[in-house]
C-alpha positions in Angstrom: 0.0 0.1 -0.2 2.7 2.4 0.7 4.6 1.8 -2.3 1.4 2.6 -4.2 0.9 5.7 -2.6 4.3 6.8 -3.6 4.1 5.8 -6.9 0.3 8.0 -7.2 2.3 10.9 -5.5 4.8 11.1 -7.9 2.1 11.7 -10.9 -0.5 13.0 -9.1 -0.4 16.4 -11.4 -0.3 14.0 -14.6 -3.4 12.2 -13.3 -5.2 15.4 -12.5 -4.4 16.5 -15.8 -5.3 13.3 -17.8 -8.6 13.1 -15.9 -9.4 17.0 -16.8 -8.5 16.2 -20.4 -11.0 13.4 -20.3 -13.7 15.7 -18.9 -13.1 18.5 -21.3 -13.3 16.6 -24.2 -16.8 14.9 -23.2 -18.0 18.1 -22.2 -16.8 19.6 -26.0 -18.3 16.3 -27.4 -21.7 16.9 -26.1 -21.9 20.4 -26.3 -20.5 20.5 -30.1 -23.5 18.6 -31.3 -26.3 20.8 -29.5 -27.3 23.7 -31.5 -27.8 25.7 -28.3 -24.1 26.8 -28.1 -22.1 27.6 -31.2 -18.0 26.5 -31.5 -16.5 29.9 -31.5 -18.5 30.0 -27.3 -17.4 26.5 -26.7 -13.4 27.3 -27.9 -13.6 30.3 -25.5 -15.1 28.3 -22.7 -12.7 25.2 -22.9 -10.0 27.8 -23.5 -10.8 29.3 -19.9 -11.2 25.7 -18.4 -7.6 25.0 -19.7 -6.1 27.8 -18.0 -8.0 26.8 -14.5 -6.5 23.0 -15.1 -3.2 24.5 -15.9 -3.3 26.6 -12.8 -4.5 23.9 -10.6 -1.3 21.8 -11.9 0.9 24.1 -10.8 -0.2 24.3 -7.4 -0.4 20.8 -7.1 3.5 20.6 -8.0 4.4 23.6 -6.1 3.1 21.9 -2.7 4.4 18.8 -3.3 7.3 17.6 -1.3 10.4 17.0 -3.9 11.2 13.6 -2.4 13.8 11.7 -4.3 12.3 8.4 -5.4 11.8 5.6 -8.2 8.5 4.7 -8.8 6.1 2.3 -10.8 8.6 -0.5 -10.7 11.3 2.0 -11.8 10.0 3.3 -14.9 9.7 6.9 -13.2 12.0 9.0 -11.5 10.9 11.9 -9.2 13.9 14.1 -7.6 14.2 17.8 -7.5 15.2 18.0 -11.3 11.7 16.6 -12.1 10.0 18.7 -9.4 11.9 22.0 -10.8 11.7 21.1 -14.3 7.8 20.8 -14.1 7.3 24.0 -12.3 9.7 25.7 -15.0 7.5 23.9 -17.7 3.9 24.7 -16.5 4.6 28.5 -15.5 6.0 28.5 -19.0 2.9 27.1 -20.4 0.6 29.6 -18.9 2.6 32.4 -20.0 2.4 30.6 -23.7 -1.3 30.5 -23.2 -1.6 34.5 -22.4 0.3 35.1 -25.4 -1.7 32.3 -27.8 -5.2 33.6 -26.7 -5.5 36.8 -28.5 -4.4 34.7 -31.6 -6.9 31.8 -31.5 -9.6 34.8 -31.4 -8.0 37.2 -34.2 -7.7 34.2 -36.5 -11.1 32.3 -35.6 -9.6 28.9 -34.7 -12.9 27.6 -33.5 -11.9 24.4 -32.7 -12.2 23.6 -28.9 -9.8 20.1 -29.7 -6.9 22.8 -30.1 -6.7 22.9 -26.4 -7.4 19.3 -25.7 -4.3 18.6 -27.8 -2.1 21.6 -25.8 -3.1 19.7 -22.7 -1.7 15.9 -24.0 1.4 17.2 -25.2 2.0 19.1 -21.7 1.0 15.7 -20.3 3.6 13.9 -22.4 6.3 16.7 -21.8 5.9 16.3 -18.2 6.4 12.3 -18.3 9.0 12.8 -20.5 10.9 14.8 -17.8 10.4 11.9 -15.5 11.0 8.9 -17.5 14.0 6.4 -16.0 13.6 3.7 -18.5 13.8 3.5 -22.3 10.5 1.9 -22.4 9.3 4.8 -20.8 11.2 7.2 -22.8 9.7 5.9 -26.1 6.3 5.4 -24.9 6.5 9.1 -23.9 8.2 10.7 -26.8 5.7 9.1 -29.1 3.2 10.2 -27.2 4.3 13.9 -27.3 5.3 13.4 -31.4 1.4 12.3 -32.2 0.2 15.4 -30.4 2.8 17.6 -32.2 2.2 16.2 -35.5 -1.7 17.2 -35.5 -1.1 20.8 -33.8 1.6 21.4 -36.7 -1.0 20.8 -39.3 -4.2 22.0 -37.4 -4.7 25.1 -39.2 -6.5 22.8 -42.0 -7.5 26.0 -44.4 -3.5 26.9 -44.7 -1.6 24.5 -47.4 1.6 25.4 -45.3 0.2 24.1 -42.4 -0.5 20.8 -43.8 2.5 20.5 -45.4 4.4 21.3 -41.8 2.5 18.6 -40.4 3.3 16.1 -43.1 7.2 16.8 -42.8 7.3 16.9 -39.2 5.4 13.3 -39.3 7.6 11.9 -41.9 11.0 13.1 -40.4 9.6 12.6 -36.9 9.0 8.9 -37.4 12.5 8.5 -38.8 13.9 9.6 -35.5 11.6 7.5 -33.7 13.0 4.7 -35.6 16.3 5.6 -34.4 15.2 5.6 -31.2 13.3 2.3 -31.2 16.6 0.6 -33.0 19.1 1.9 -30.6 17.0 0.8 -27.5 16.1 -2.6 -28.8 19.9 -2.9 -29.8 21.0 -1.8 -26.2 18.4 -4.6 -24.7 19.7 -7.1 -26.8 23.4 -6.5 -25.8 22.6 -6.0 -22.2 19.6 -7.1 -21.3 18.8 -4.0 -19.5 16.1 -1.0 -20.4 16.1 0.9 -17.0 18.7 4.1 -16.8 19.7 3.5 -13.2 20.5 -0.2 -14.2 22.6 0.9 -17.1 24.4 3.6 -14.7 25.5 0.5 -12.3 26.5 -1.6 -15.4 28.9 0.6 -16.9 30.8 1.9 -14.0 34.0 1.8 -13.5 34.8 0.9 -17.6 38.1 2.2 -18.6 38.7 3.4 -22.3 40.2 0.3 -23.6 37.0 -1.5 -22.0 34.6 0.7 -23.8 36.3 0.1 -27.2 35.3 -3.6 -26.8 31.8 -3.1 -27.0 31.4 -1.4 -30.5 27.7 -2.4 -30.4 27.1 -0.5 -27.4 28.8 2.4 -28.8 26.5 2.3 -32.1 23.5 1.8 -29.9 24.5 5.3 -27.9 24.9 6.9 -31.0 21.3 6.0 -32.6 19.8 7.0 -29.2 21.6 10.1 -29.0 20.9 11.0 -32.7 17.0 10.7 -32.2 17.6 13.1 -28.9 19.1 15.6 -31.0 17.0 15.5 -33.9 14.1 16.4 -31.1 16.3 19.1 -30.0 16.6 20.3 -33.6 20.3 20.2 -33.4 22.5 20.6 -36.4 23.2 18.5 -38.5 19.8 17.1 -37.7 17.7 20.5 -38.0 16.3 20.2 -41.5 12.9 19.8 -40.6 12.7 22.6 -37.7 12.8 25.9 -40.0 9.7 24.2 -42.4 7.4 23.2 -39.5 8.1 26.5 -37.4 7.1 28.4 -40.8 4.4 26.4 -41.7 2.7 25.7 -38.1 0.4 28.2 -36.7 2.4 30.9 -34.6 1.2 29.9 -31.3 1.9 26.1 -32.4 5.6 27.3 -33.2 5.9 29.1 -30.1 4.9 26.0 -28.1 7.6 23.9 -30.2 10.1 26.4 -29.7 9.8 27.1 -25.8 8.3 23.9 -24.0 9.9 20.8 -25.4 13.6 21.7 -25.3 13.6 21.4 -21.3 12.0 18.1 -21.8 14.7 16.4 -24.2 17.5 18.1 -22.7 16.5 16.3 -19.4 16.5 13.2 -21.4 20.0 13.8 -22.6 21.4 14.5 -19.3 20.0 11.2 -18.0 20.9 9.2 -21.0 24.7 10.6 -21.4 25.3 12.2 -18.3 23.8 9.7 -15.7 23.8 6.4 -17.3 26.8 6.6 -19.9 28.9 8.9 -18.1 32.0 6.2 -18.3 31.5 6.6 -22.1 32.1 10.5 -21.8 35.4 10.4 -24.3 33.0 9.2 -26.8 29.8 11.1 -26.8 32.0 14.2 -25.9 33.1 14.3 -29.5 29.6 14.0 -30.8 28.1 16.6 -28.6 31.0 18.8 -29.5 30.8 18.4 -33.3 26.8 19.1 -32.6 27.2 22.1 -30.5 29.7 23.8 -33.1 27.8 22.9 -35.8 24.6 24.4 -34.4 25.8 27.5 -33.8 27.7 28.0 -37.0 24.7 26.7 -39.0 22.3 28.9 -37.0 24.8 31.7 -36.9 25.0 31.8 -40.7 21.7 30.6 -42.3 19.8 33.5 -40.2 21.5 36.1 -42.5 19.6 35.0 -45.4 16.0 34.9 -43.9 13.1 37.1 -44.6 10.5 35.7 -42.7 9.9 36.1 -38.7 9.4 32.2 -37.9 12.2 30.8 -40.0 14.5 33.9 -38.4 13.3 32.5 -34.9 13.7 28.8 -36.0 17.5 29.4 -36.9 17.9 31.5 -33.9 16.8 28.7 -31.8 19.3 26.4 -33.2 22.2 28.8 -32.4 21.1 28.5 -28.9 21.0 24.6 -29.0 24.4 24.7 -29.8 24.9 26.7 -26.3 23.3 24.1 -24.3 24.8 21.5 -25.9 28.3 23.1 -24.9 27.3 23.1 -21.2 26.3 19.2 -21.9 29.8 18.5 -23.2 31.7 19.0 -19.8 29.3 16.3 -18.4 29.6 18.2 -15.0 27.8 19.9 -12.2 28.5 23.1 -13.4 27.6 22.2 -17.1 23.9 20.6 -15.7 23.4 23.9 -13.9 24.0 26.1 -16.5 22.1 24.4 -18.9 19.1 24.8 -16.7 20.2 28.4 -16.0 20.2 29.0 -19.9 17.1 26.8 -20.6 14.9 29.1 -18.2 16.5 32.9 -19.8 15.7 31.2 -23.1 12.2 30.6 -22.5 11.6 34.1 -21.1 13.3 35.4 -24.0 11.4 33.4 -26.7 8.0 34.3 -25.0 8.6 37.9 -25.1 9.6 37.7 -28.7 7.0 35.3 -29.8 4.3 37.7 -27.8 5.5 40.6 -30.0 5.0 38.6 -33.2 1.9 37.9 -32.6 1.0 41.5 -30.9 2.3 43.5 -33.9 -0.7 43.2 -36.4 -1.0 46.1 -39.2 -4.7 47.4 -40.2 -5.3 46.7 -44.0 -8.8 47.9 -44.1 -11.2 46.5 -43.1 -8.8 43.8 -41.6 -5.8 43.1 -40.0 -3.1 41.1 -40.3 -0.5 39.5 -38.3 3.6 40.4 -39.8 5.1 37.9 -41.1 8.5 39.4 -42.8 11.3 41.1 -41.3 10.7 43.8 -43.3 7.4 44.7 -41.5 9.5 46.4 -38.7 10.3 49.3 -40.9 9.8 52.6 -39.0 8.3 50.9 -35.7 9.7 53.2 -33.6 7.7 56.0 -34.9 4.5 53.9 -34.9 4.8 52.1 -31.6 7.8 53.1 -29.5 7.0 50.9 -26.7 7.1 47.4 -28.7 10.2 48.7 -30.6 11.8 49.2 -27.4 10.7 45.9 -26.0 11.9 43.9 -29.3 15.2 45.7 -29.1 15.9 44.9 -25.3 15.1 41.0 -26.2 17.3 41.3 -29.2 20.4 42.7 -27.3 19.7 40.0 -24.7 19.8 36.7 -27.3 23.0 38.4 -28.8 24.5 38.5 -25.3 25.0 42.0 -25.1 25.5 43.1 -20.9 24.2 43.5 -18.4 20.9 41.5 -20.0 20.3 38.2 -18.8 21.1 36.5 -22.0 24.7 37.7 -21.5 25.0 35.8 -18.0 23.2 32.9 -19.6 26.2 32.5 -22.2 28.6 33.4 -19.7 27.6 30.8 -17.5 27.8 28.1 -20.3 31.2 29.5 -21.3 33.0 29.2 -17.9 31.6 25.9 -17.7 33.3 24.7 -20.6 36.2 26.7 -19.8 36.7 24.6 -16.7 36.9 21.4 -19.0 39.7 23.2 -21.2 37.3 23.4 -24.2 39.3 26.8 -25.4 39.1 26.3 -29.1 34.9 26.0 -28.7 34.6 28.8 -26.0 36.6 31.2 -28.6 34.7 29.7 -31.7 31.1 30.2 -30.0 32.4 33.8 -29.0 33.2 34.7 -32.4 29.9 33.3 -33.9 27.9 35.3 -31.2 30.2 38.8 -32.6 28.8 37.7 -36.2 25.0 36.9 -35.0 25.1 40.4 -33.4 25.0 41.8 -37.0 21.5 40.2 -37.8 20.0 41.0 -34.2 21.4 45.2 -34.8 19.9 44.8 -38.2 16.5 44.4 -37.1 17.1 47.1 -34.9 18.3 49.6 -37.5 15.3 48.8 -39.4 12.9 49.5 -36.5 14.7 53.1 -35.6 16.5 54.4 -38.8 14.9 52.9 -41.8 11.6 54.8 -43.2 8.7 53.3 -44.3 7.3 54.7 -47.6 3.3 53.5 -46.5 1.4 54.7 -43.6 1.3 52.0 -41.3 -1.4 51.9 -38.7 -0.9 49.4 -35.7 -4.0 47.1 -34.2 -4.0 47.8 -30.2 -1.8 45.0 -28.4 -4.5 42.8 -26.2 -3.9 43.1 -22.3 -2.8 39.4 -21.9 -0.1 39.8 -24.6 0.9 43.0 -22.7 1.1 41.0 -19.7 3.5 38.4 -21.0 5.8 41.1 -22.5 6.0 42.8 -19.3 6.6 39.4 -17.3 9.5 38.2 -19.9 11.2 41.7 -20.3 11.5 41.9 -16.3 14.0 39.3 -15.8 15.8 40.2 -18.7 16.2 43.4 -17.4 16.7 42.8 -13.5 18.4 39.6 -13.4 21.9 41.0 -13.3 20.6 42.7 -9.7 20.4 38.9 -8.0 21.7 36.5 -10.3 21.7 33.7 -7.5 17.9 33.8 -7.2 17.8 31.6 -10.4 21.1 30.2 -10.2 20.6 28.5 -6.5 17.4 27.1 -7.8 19.6 25.5 -10.9 22.2 24.5 -8.9 19.9 22.4 -6.5 18.3 20.9 -9.8 21.8 19.5 -11.3 22.5 17.8 -7.6 20.6 14.7 -8.4 23.0 13.9 -11.2 25.9 13.6 -9.0 24.2 10.5 -8.0 
């Protein structure tokens, strides 16, 4: 009975969310067939109920005690990293919800299934964070992917959205095949699937003994490549720009913000915790992907003319910094990964909120911006929005004393402690080059002159709230960096075991 109580305690939030999803689904099906209530009102109603589910989920996680336990027959792990990551994901989801609510109204997406799919994707992400077995990892990743495929193609009237969903499905199935092949091969060689068992099985293995297991090395490579694909790391980033461009803007924001920390937790569990003795091998793979991600993300962003493709390549650049910290395989690197992830989420929330908020009147309608050139003369039309984006772009470029600067500094310092001087110098040079395309956007807002008369649509209160809350840590984090760094260090401590 005690064991069952601990099992239920570890997934209490997920159980509540799944029950809520079932209730909302039944509610939507019953009332969608009724003539008394229309689809717009039903979608609005379920949207607000979704917010209630998210807030109560946050309270469930916040007031739970972060016990260090393995539950459900060693399939799930519950420690402080899981507890902290759940809080970050759920708080981010509330910010994403406020940001996307006005888009749903403006674009007239009158399908209550949208909110159901979002909640299902969130449940999958929460399960991925605490997965402690290859079986759980595969099922949770597939659960998330199925929801993502539908969300990417959700705008059925758009051929771009349909194309995005199809591309994501085909390439996602390929990465799932790699994950399944690597997992099954690893099980066939060792008879194990549990990540904790892998850690014990390979403990104390020298470099000469590692090379005696070429099949294990191949399995490790396949699984790592599958995770790097989900993270949209170069050279496995092919799907990212096209899917980001074709998906509805809030769905693009969801893909860019929320799954990143979940996939990083998988990489940390698998590489740092289970296969730490294989560090000389997977370090080279991670360093190669980190350098290539920074290079591809930086150089490809120059030629982009559309917002969502620009953000896609910018996020690939940020993934490179995640992988630099991962390549250290130490406590400081893990802490800096989580620190960078929190700052990255804040910056992305602010940036996507800006993109969704900036709508120009085109009589008798109004449309959301799609191209980078739409920023021309924004400082004269809406100086507050222009200043907000300027601060966010400076933070992404790593200009002190904004939060993005400290996120990059922590990553590079952890890499310097590992004597990776060449990688650090390369990433600094690429960051200097990346400053050019960020400053080019600022120049367009403040110094270029538009030939047309631009009239912006009023920004919604919820979007203003998200932009304000996201710009606050970006601006004032330098006053007390320990506020986040102590939290991230504590999240990194379970990996010492």
